Biopython code that builds the backbone (N, CA, C, O; Angstrom):
import numpy as np
from Bio.PDB.StructureBuilder import StructureBuilder

atoms = [
    (1, "MET", "N", (25.111, -30.076, -9.602)),
    (1, "MET", "CA", (25.270, -29.057, -10.607)),
    (1, "MET", "C", (24.902, -29.667, -11.954)),
    (1, "MET", "O", (25.275, -30.802, -12.248)),
    (2, "CYS", "N", (24.206, -28.949, -12.732)),
    (2, "CYS", "CA", (23.770, -29.412, -14.040)),
    (2, "CYS", "C", (24.939, -29.325, -15.009)),
    (2, "CYS", "O", (25.598, -28.288, -15.092)),
    (3, "SER", "N", (25.205, -30.396, -15.740)),
    (3, "SER", "CA", (26.353, -30.391, -16.628)),
    (3, "SER", "C", (26.038, -29.845, -18.008)),
    (3, "SER", "O", (26.947, -29.616, -18.806)),
    (4, "GLU", "N", (24.781, -29.638, -18.294)),
    (4, "GLU", "CA", (24.446, -29.108, -19.606)),
    (4, "GLU", "C", (23.762, -27.763, -19.460)),
    (4, "GLU", "O", (23.255, -27.414, -18.394)),
    (5, "ASN", "N", (23.759, -27.037, -20.523)),
    (5, "ASN", "CA", (23.140, -25.729, -20.513)),
    (5, "ASN", "C", (21.845, -25.810, -21.282)),
    (5, "ASN", "O", (21.739, -26.585, -22.232)),
    (6, "VAL", "N", (20.868, -25.035, -20.898)),
    (6, "VAL", "CA", (19.597, -25.032, -21.604)),
    (6, "VAL", "C", (19.439, -23.725, -22.339)),
    (6, "VAL", "O", (19.978, -22.697, -21.929)),
    (7, "ARG", "N", (18.717, -23.770, -23.397)),
    (7, "ARG", "CA", (18.415, -22.568, -24.158)),
    (7, "ARG", "C", (17.118, -21.994, -23.590)),
    (7, "ARG", "O", (16.115, -22.700, -23.480)),
    (8, "LEU", "N", (17.143, -20.725, -23.235)),
    (8, "LEU", "CA", (15.964, -20.088, -22.667)),
    (8, "LEU", "C", (15.080, -19.603, -23.806)),
    (8, "LEU", "O", (15.521, -18.822, -24.649)),
    (9, "ASN", "N", (13.839, -20.061, -23.833)),
    (9, "ASN", "CA", (12.907, -19.651, -24.873)),
    (9, "ASN", "C", (11.481, -19.772, -24.359)),
    (9, "ASN", "O", (11.263, -20.135, -23.203)),
    (10, "ALA", "N", (10.532, -19.478, -25.193)),
    (10, "ALA", "CA", (9.129, -19.463, -24.780)),
    (10, "ALA", "C", (8.640, -20.850, -24.360)),
    (10, "ALA", "O", (7.808, -20.956, -23.459)),
    (11, "SER", "N", (9.138, -21.913, -24.992)),
    (11, "SER", "CA", (8.673, -23.246, -24.635)),
    (11, "SER", "C", (9.326, -23.760, -23.356)),
    (11, "SER", "O", (8.803, -24.682, -22.729)),
    (12, "ASN", "N", (10.448, -23.187, -22.959)),
    (12, "ASN", "CA", (11.150, -23.579, -21.736)),
    (12, "ASN", "C", (11.615, -22.310, -21.030)),
    (12, "ASN", "O", (12.802, -21.987, -21.069)),
    (13, "PRO", "N", (10.696, -21.581, -20.383)),
    (13, "PRO", "CA", (11.045, -20.265, -19.826)),
    (13, "PRO", "C", (12.006, -20.303, -18.643)),
    (13, "PRO", "O", (12.731, -19.334, -18.419)),
    (14, "LEU", "N", (12.031, -21.398, -17.880)),
    (14, "LEU", "CA", (12.914, -21.467, -16.719)),
    (14, "LEU", "C", (13.967, -22.547, -16.909)),
    (14, "LEU", "O", (13.654, -23.650, -17.358)),
    (15, "PRO", "N", (15.206, -22.239, -16.572)),
    (15, "PRO", "CA", (16.247, -23.268, -16.623)),
    (15, "PRO", "C", (16.090, -24.233, -15.448)),
    (15, "PRO", "O", (15.423, -23.919, -14.463)),
    (16, "ALA", "N", (16.691, -25.373, -15.557)),
    (16, "ALA", "CA", (16.681, -26.342, -14.458)),
    (16, "ALA", "C", (17.553, -25.817, -13.319)),
    (16, "ALA", "O", (18.544, -25.131, -13.569)),
    (17, "PRO", "N", (17.197, -26.132, -12.068)),
    (17, "PRO", "CA", (18.051, -25.727, -10.953)),
    (17, "PRO", "C", (19.470, -26.255, -11.145)),
    (17, "PRO", "O", (19.665, -27.411, -11.519)),
    (18, "GLY", "N", (20.456, -25.403, -10.886)),
    (18, "GLY", "CA", (21.853, -25.783, -11.051)),
    (18, "GLY", "C", (22.446, -25.388, -12.385)),
    (18, "GLY", "O", (23.660, -25.480, -12.571)),
    (19, "THR", "N", (21.609, -24.946, -13.327)),
    (19, "THR", "CA", (22.109, -24.507, -14.625)),
    (19, "THR", "C", (22.969, -23.267, -14.451)),
    (19, "THR", "O", (22.604, -22.354, -13.711)),
    (20, "LEU", "N", (24.098, -23.230, -15.123)),
    (20, "LEU", "CA", (24.985, -22.076, -15.027)),
    (20, "LEU", "C", (24.505, -20.968, -15.949)),
    (20, "LEU", "O", (24.288, -21.178, -17.142)),
    (21, "LEU", "N", (24.344, -19.780, -15.367)),
    (21, "LEU", "CA", (23.875, -18.608, -16.092)),
    (21, "LEU", "C", (24.820, -17.447, -15.828)),
    (21, "LEU", "O", (25.576, -17.448, -14.857)),
    (22, "VAL", "N", (24.763, -16.469, -16.702)),
    (22, "VAL", "CA", (25.600, -15.271, -16.568)),
    (22, "VAL", "C", (24.706, -14.073, -16.293)),
    (22, "VAL", "O", (23.733, -13.834, -17.008)),
    (23, "ASP", "N", (25.041, -13.326, -15.256)),
    (23, "ASP", "CA", (24.322, -12.101, -14.896)),
    (23, "ASP", "C", (25.043, -10.936, -15.571)),
    (23, "ASP", "O", (26.101, -10.504, -15.112)),
    (24, "THR", "N", (24.470, -10.433, -16.656)),
    (24, "THR", "CA", (25.108, -9.364, -17.419)),
    (24, "THR", "C", (25.054, -8.015, -16.711)),
    (24, "THR", "O", (25.778, -7.094, -17.089)),
    (25, "SER", "N", (24.213, -7.883, -15.694)),
    (25, "SER", "CA", (24.149, -6.622, -14.956)),
    (25, "SER", "C", (25.229, -6.530, -13.875)),
    (25, "SER", "O", (25.397, -5.481, -13.252)),
    (26, "ARG", "N", (25.950, -7.610, -13.655)),
    (26, "ARG", "CA", (27.015, -7.641, -12.651)),
    (26, "ARG", "C", (28.324, -8.123, -13.266)),
    (26, "ARG", "O", (28.932, -9.076, -12.778)),
    (27, "ALA", "N", (28.746, -7.476, -14.319)),
    (27, "ALA", "CA", (30.039, -7.757, -14.964)),
    (27, "ALA", "C", (30.182, -9.226, -15.359)),
    (27, "ALA", "O", (31.236, -9.830, -15.158)),
    (28, "ASP", "N", (29.126, -9.788, -15.915)),
    (28, "ASP", "CA", (29.125, -11.176, -16.396)),
    (28, "ASP", "C", (29.474, -12.190, -15.308)),
    (28, "ASP", "O", (30.236, -13.129, -15.537)),
    (29, "ARG", "N", (28.915, -11.988, -14.143)),
    (29, "ARG", "CA", (29.114, -12.911, -13.026)),
    (29, "ARG", "C", (28.367, -14.204, -13.306)),
    (29, "ARG", "O", (27.203, -14.171, -13.704)),
    (30, "VAL", "N", (29.015, -15.336, -13.104)),
    (30, "VAL", "CA", (28.416, -16.646, -13.353)),
    (30, "VAL", "C", (27.820, -17.181, -12.059)),
    (30, "VAL", "O", (28.434, -17.097, -10.996)),
    (31, "GLY", "N", (26.620, -17.729, -12.163)),
    (31, "GLY", "CA", (25.969, -18.323, -11.004)),
    (31, "GLY", "C", (25.082, -19.481, -11.399)),
    (31, "GLY", "O", (24.705, -19.632, -12.561)),
    (32, "GLU", "N", (24.755, -20.301, -10.406)),
    (32, "GLU", "CA", (23.842, -21.427, -10.608)),
    (32, "GLU", "C", (22.422, -20.935, -10.387)),
    (32, "GLU", "O", (22.149, -20.224, -9.420)),
    (33, "PHE", "N", (21.531, -21.307, -11.270)),
    (33, "PHE", "CA", (20.122, -20.967, -11.100)),
    (33, "PHE", "C", (19.574, -21.742, -9.921)),
    (33, "PHE", "O", (19.734, -22.960, -9.841)),
    (34, "ARG", "N", (18.917, -21.026, -8.989)),
    (34, "ARG", "CA", (18.360, -21.654, -7.793)),
    (34, "ARG", "C", (16.845, -21.654, -7.782)),
    (34, "ARG", "O", (16.234, -22.541, -7.185)),
    (35, "GLY", "N", (16.230, -20.686, -8.423)),
    (35, "GLY", "CA", (14.775, -20.619, -8.426)),
    (35, "GLY", "C", (14.287, -19.211, -8.689)),
    (35, "GLY", "O", (15.046, -18.319, -9.067)),
    (36, "VAL", "N", (12.993, -19.044, -8.477)),
    (36, "VAL", "CA", (12.345, -17.764, -8.740)),
    (36, "VAL", "C", (11.925, -17.143, -7.415)),
    (36, "VAL", "O", (11.394, -17.819, -6.533)),
    (37, "ALA", "N", (12.171, -15.848, -7.294)),
    (37, "ALA", "CA", (11.767, -15.087, -6.116)),
    (37, "ALA", "C", (10.996, -13.868, -6.602)),
    (37, "ALA", "O", (11.581, -12.816, -6.858)),
    (38, "GLY", "N", (9.695, -14.012, -6.726)),
    (38, "GLY", "CA", (8.876, -12.925, -7.260)),
    (38, "GLY", "C", (9.217, -12.704, -8.721)),
    (38, "GLY", "O", (9.205, -13.651, -9.507)),
    (39, "PRO", "N", (9.523, -11.463, -9.102)),
    (39, "PRO", "CA", (9.866, -11.198, -10.503)),
    (39, "PRO", "C", (11.342, -11.459, -10.816)),
    (39, "PRO", "O", (11.782, -11.251, -11.947)),
    (40, "TYR", "N", (12.103, -11.910, -9.824)),
    (40, "TYR", "CA", (13.541, -12.097, -9.988)),
    (40, "TYR", "C", (13.923, -13.569, -10.007)),
    (40, "TYR", "O", (13.187, -14.424, -9.514)),
    (41, "TRP", "N", (15.089, -13.851, -10.587)),
    (41, "TRP", "CA", (15.675, -15.180, -10.522)),
    (41, "TRP", "C", (16.774, -15.156, -9.480)),
    (41, "TRP", "O", (17.514, -14.178, -9.380)),
    (42, "SER", "N", (16.886, -16.208, -8.711)),
    (42, "SER", "CA", (17.939, -16.331, -7.705)),
    (42, "SER", "C", (19.104, -17.118, -8.290)),
    (42, "SER", "O", (18.931, -18.214, -8.824)),
    (43, "LEU", "N", (20.288, -16.538, -8.180)),
    (43, "LEU", "CA", (21.514, -17.190, -8.617)),
    (43, "LEU", "C", (22.446, -17.309, -7.426)),
    (43, "LEU", "O", (22.413, -16.483, -6.513)),
    (44, "ARG", "N", (23.275, -18.340, -7.441)),
    (44, "ARG", "CA", (24.225, -18.582, -6.366)),
    (44, "ARG", "C", (25.608, -18.744, -6.970)),
    (44, "ARG", "O", (25.744, -19.397, -8.005)),
    (45, "PRO", "N", (26.640, -18.172, -6.360)),
    (45, "PRO", "CA", (27.995, -18.365, -6.885)),
    (45, "PRO", "C", (28.339, -19.848, -6.966)),
    (45, "PRO", "O", (27.933, -20.628, -6.104)),
    (46, "VAL", "N", (29.068, -20.232, -7.975)),
    (46, "VAL", "CA", (29.400, -21.634, -8.184)),
    (46, "VAL", "C", (30.243, -22.185, -7.040)),
    (46, "VAL", "O", (30.089, -23.348, -6.668)),
    (47, "GLY", "N", (31.117, -21.382, -6.486)),
    (47, "GLY", "CA", (31.966, -21.821, -5.385)),
    (47, "GLY", "C", (31.321, -21.707, -4.028)),
    (47, "GLY", "O", (31.989, -21.908, -3.014)),
    (48, "GLY", "N", (30.041, -21.392, -3.974)),
    (48, "GLY", "CA", (29.338, -21.204, -2.717)),
    (48, "GLY", "C", (29.252, -19.731, -2.370)),
    (48, "GLY", "O", (29.939, -18.902, -2.966)),
    (49, "GLY", "N", (28.434, -19.420, -1.434)),
    (49, "GLY", "CA", (28.264, -18.034, -1.019)),
    (49, "GLY", "C", (26.812, -17.615, -1.055)),
    (49, "GLY", "O", (25.909, -18.425, -1.268)),
    (50, "ALA", "N", (26.616, -16.342, -0.845)),
    (50, "ALA", "CA", (25.261, -15.804, -0.762)),
    (50, "ALA", "C", (24.614, -15.705, -2.143)),
    (50, "ALA", "O", (25.245, -15.300, -3.119)),
    (51, "GLU", "N", (23.355, -16.081, -2.194)),
    (51, "GLU", "CA", (22.597, -15.946, -3.439)),
    (51, "GLU", "C", (22.337, -14.474, -3.707)),
    (51, "GLU", "O", (22.351, -13.646, -2.796)),
    (52, "TRP", "N", (22.100, -14.166, -4.971)),
    (52, "TRP", "CA", (21.688, -12.824, -5.339)),
    (52, "TRP", "C", (20.533, -12.938, -6.313)),
    (52, "TRP", "O", (20.321, -13.978, -6.936)),
    (53, "GLU", "N", (19.797, -11.858, -6.429)),
    (53, "GLU", "CA", (18.643, -11.837, -7.322)),
    (53, "GLU", "C", (18.929, -10.952, -8.522)),
    (53, "GLU", "O", (19.624, -9.941, -8.424)),
    (54, "VAL", "N", (18.374, -11.360, -9.664)),
    (54, "VAL", "CA", (18.598, -10.636, -10.908)),
    (54, "VAL", "C", (17.322, -10.692, -11.735)),
    (54, "VAL", "O", (16.574, -11.668, -11.686)),
    (55, "GLU", "N", (17.088, -9.639, -12.487)),
    (55, "GLU", "CA", (15.963, -9.650, -13.413)),
    (55, "GLU", "C", (16.275, -10.613, -14.550)),
    (55, "GLU", "O", (17.397, -10.616, -15.057)),
    (56, "PRO", "N", (15.312, -11.429, -14.961)),
    (56, "PRO", "CA", (15.561, -12.407, -16.026)),
    (56, "PRO", "C", (16.093, -11.793, -17.320)),
    (56, "PRO", "O", (16.809, -12.462, -18.065)),
    (57, "ARG", "N", (15.760, -10.543, -17.599)),
    (57, "ARG", "CA", (16.242, -9.922, -18.836)),
    (57, "ARG", "C", (17.748, -9.683, -18.822)),
    (57, "ARG", "O", (18.340, -9.422, -19.869)),
    (58, "HIS", "N", (18.380, -9.768, -17.644)),
    (58, "HIS", "CA", (19.831, -9.573, -17.520)),
    (58, "HIS", "C", (20.585, -10.896, -17.437)),
    (58, "HIS", "O", (21.761, -10.918, -17.074)),
    (59, "VAL", "N", (19.919, -11.995, -17.769)),
    (59, "VAL", "CA", (20.526, -13.314, -17.648)),
    (59, "VAL", "C", (20.634, -13.960, -19.016)),
    (59, "VAL", "O", (19.733, -13.861, -19.850)),
    (60, "ARG", "N", (21.772, -14.629, -19.226)),
    (60, "ARG", "CA", (21.947, -15.421, -20.441)),
    (60, "ARG", "C", (22.634, -16.726, -20.049)),
    (60, "ARG", "O", (23.298, -16.790, -19.014)),
    (61, "PRO", "N", (22.480, -17.766, -20.868)),
    (61, "PRO", "CA", (23.173, -19.023, -20.571)),
    (61, "PRO", "C", (24.688, -18.843, -20.638)),
    (61, "PRO", "O", (25.193, -18.086, -21.467)),
    (62, "ALA", "N", (25.400, -19.534, -19.773)),
    (62, "ALA", "CA", (26.861, -19.483, -19.775)),
    (62, "ALA", "C", (27.392, -20.309, -20.944)),
    (62, "ALA", "O", (26.934, -21.426, -21.186)),
    (63, "VAL", "N", (28.358, -19.749, -21.662)),
    (63, "VAL", "CA", (29.005, -20.503, -22.733)),
    (63, "VAL", "C", (29.998, -21.480, -22.101)),
    (63, "VAL", "O", (30.319, -21.370, -20.918)),
    (64, "LEU", "N", (30.474, -22.422, -22.887)),
    (64, "LEU", "CA", (31.321, -23.488, -22.364)),
    (64, "LEU", "C", (32.534, -22.949, -21.606)),
    (64, "LEU", "O", (32.853, -23.462, -20.533)),
    (65, "MET", "N", (33.213, -21.941, -22.126)),
    (65, "MET", "CA", (34.397, -21.406, -21.453)),
    (65, "MET", "C", (34.035, -20.834, -20.077)),
    (65, "MET", "O", (34.789, -21.003, -19.118)),
    (66, "GLU", "N", (32.901, -20.167, -19.979)),
    (66, "GLU", "CA", (32.457, -19.613, -18.691)),
    (66, "GLU", "C", (32.110, -20.729, -17.716)),
    (66, "GLU", "O", (32.387, -20.616, -16.522)),
    (67, "GLN", "N", (31.516, -21.792, -18.205)),
    (67, "GLN", "CA", (31.195, -22.945, -17.357)),
    (67, "GLN", "C", (32.472, -23.574, -16.813)),
    (67, "GLN", "O", (32.569, -23.861, -15.620)),
    (68, "LEU", "N", (33.450, -23.787, -17.689)),
    (68, "LEU", "CA", (34.715, -24.394, -17.266)),
    (68, "LEU", "C", (35.448, -23.522, -16.259)),
    (68, "LEU", "O", (35.994, -24.031, -15.281)),
    (69, "ARG", "N", (35.465, -22.210, -16.489)),
    (69, "ARG", "CA", (36.130, -21.281, -15.580)),
    (69, "ARG", "C", (35.476, -21.327, -14.195)),
    (69, "ARG", "O", (36.171, -21.348, -13.179)),
    (70, "ALA", "N", (34.148, -21.341, -14.158)),
    (70, "ALA", "CA", (33.428, -21.368, -12.879)),
    (70, "ALA", "C", (33.664, -22.679, -12.136)),
    (70, "ALA", "O", (33.867, -22.678, -10.922)),
    (71, "ARG", "N", (33.640, -23.779, -12.849)),
    (71, "ARG", "CA", (33.857, -25.080, -12.203)),
    (71, "ARG", "C", (35.296, -25.225, -11.710)),
    (71, "ARG", "O", (35.534, -25.803, -10.650)),
    (72, "THR", "N", (36.246, -24.708, -12.469)),
    (72, "THR", "CA", (37.641, -24.755, -12.047)),
    (72, "THR", "C", (37.841, -23.930, -10.787)),
    (72, "THR", "O", (38.559, -24.356, -9.882)),
    (73, "ALA", "N", (37.231, -22.773, -10.711)),
    (73, "ALA", "CA", (37.322, -21.937, -9.507)),
    (73, "ALA", "C", (36.754, -22.671, -8.295)),
    (73, "ALA", "O", (37.304, -22.589, -7.196)),
    (74, "ARG", "N", (35.648, -23.391, -8.502)),
    (74, "ARG", "CA", (35.043, -24.147, -7.401)),
    (74, "ARG", "C", (35.976, -25.261, -6.937)),
    (74, "ARG", "O", (36.157, -25.450, -5.734)),
    (75, "LEU", "N", (36.564, -25.993, -7.861)),
    (75, "LEU", "CA", (37.482, -27.071, -7.499)),
    (75, "LEU", "C", (38.728, -26.533, -6.806)),
    (75, "LEU", "O", (39.227, -27.155, -5.868)),
    (76, "ASN", "N", (39.229, -25.401, -7.247)),
    (76, "ASN", "CA", (40.388, -24.785, -6.599)),
    (76, "ASN", "C", (40.056, -24.369, -5.167)),
    (76, "ASN", "O", (40.869, -24.552, -4.260)),
    (77, "ALA", "N", (38.871, -23.815, -4.966)),
    (77, "ALA", "CA", (38.453, -23.425, -3.614)),
    (77, "ALA", "C", (38.346, -24.653, -2.720)),
    (77, "ALA", "O", (38.763, -24.625, -1.562)),
    (78, "ARG", "N", (37.795, -25.709, -3.253)),
    (78, "ARG", "CA", (37.657, -26.945, -2.473)),
    (78, "ARG", "C", (39.028, -27.506, -2.114)),
    (78, "ARG", "O", (39.223, -27.987, -0.998)),
    (79, "SER", "N", (39.991, -27.452, -3.054)),
    (79, "SER", "CA", (41.320, -27.993, -2.784)),
    (79, "SER", "C", (42.061, -27.161, -1.737)),
    (79, "SER", "O", (42.952, -27.675, -1.060)),
    (80, "ARG", "N", (41.701, -25.878, -1.597)),
    (80, "ARG", "CA", (42.301, -25.037, -0.551)),
    (80, "ARG", "C", (41.634, -25.248, 0.793)),
    (80, "ARG", "O", (42.046, -24.657, 1.791)),
    (81, "GLY", "N", (40.599, -26.090, 0.830)),
    (81, "GLY", "CA", (39.930, -26.384, 2.088)),
    (81, "GLY", "C", (38.814, -25.420, 2.431)),
    (81, "GLY", "O", (38.317, -25.426, 3.557)),
    (82, "GLU", "N", (38.411, -24.593, 1.482)),
    (82, "GLU", "CA", (37.326, -23.655, 1.742)),
    (82, "GLU", "C", (36.006, -24.419, 1.856)),
    (82, "GLU", "O", (35.781, -25.401, 1.149)),
    (83, "VAL", "N", (35.157, -23.961, 2.739)),
    (83, "VAL", "CA", (33.844, -24.573, 2.908)),
    (83, "VAL", "C", (32.946, -24.083, 1.788)),
    (83, "VAL", "O", (32.765, -22.878, 1.616)),
    (84, "LEU", "N", (32.382, -25.009, 1.026)),
    (84, "LEU", "CA", (31.538, -24.659, -0.119)),
    (84, "LEU", "C", (30.077, -24.816, 0.228)),
    (84, "LEU", "O", (29.213, -24.566, -0.613)),
]
sb = StructureBuilder()
sb.init_structure("model")
sb.init_model(0)
sb.init_chain("A")
sb.init_seg("    ")
for serial, (resi, resn, name, xyz) in enumerate(atoms, 1):
    if name == "N":
        sb.init_residue(resn, " ", resi, " ")
    sb.init_atom(name, np.array(xyz, "f"), 0.0, 1.0, " ", f" {name:<3s}", serial, name[0])
structure = sb.get_structure()
């Protein structure tokens, strides 16, 4: 998982794999950037699970509080013995 966030702009159009992003079209759901699938970006839940696709215009970088919340949820799931 990438520990830093990147600013999305014209000189760096794609974030690095593992960057935490927020999908604003799905109630600000946080996911790790996995790659590009046609015109969509693939995001994966931080705690594991099925990837989903989102239009890049509905994605923004996760702020620090969102990153911490997502990572804490992942660690809690791992401590409960959930398969990640």
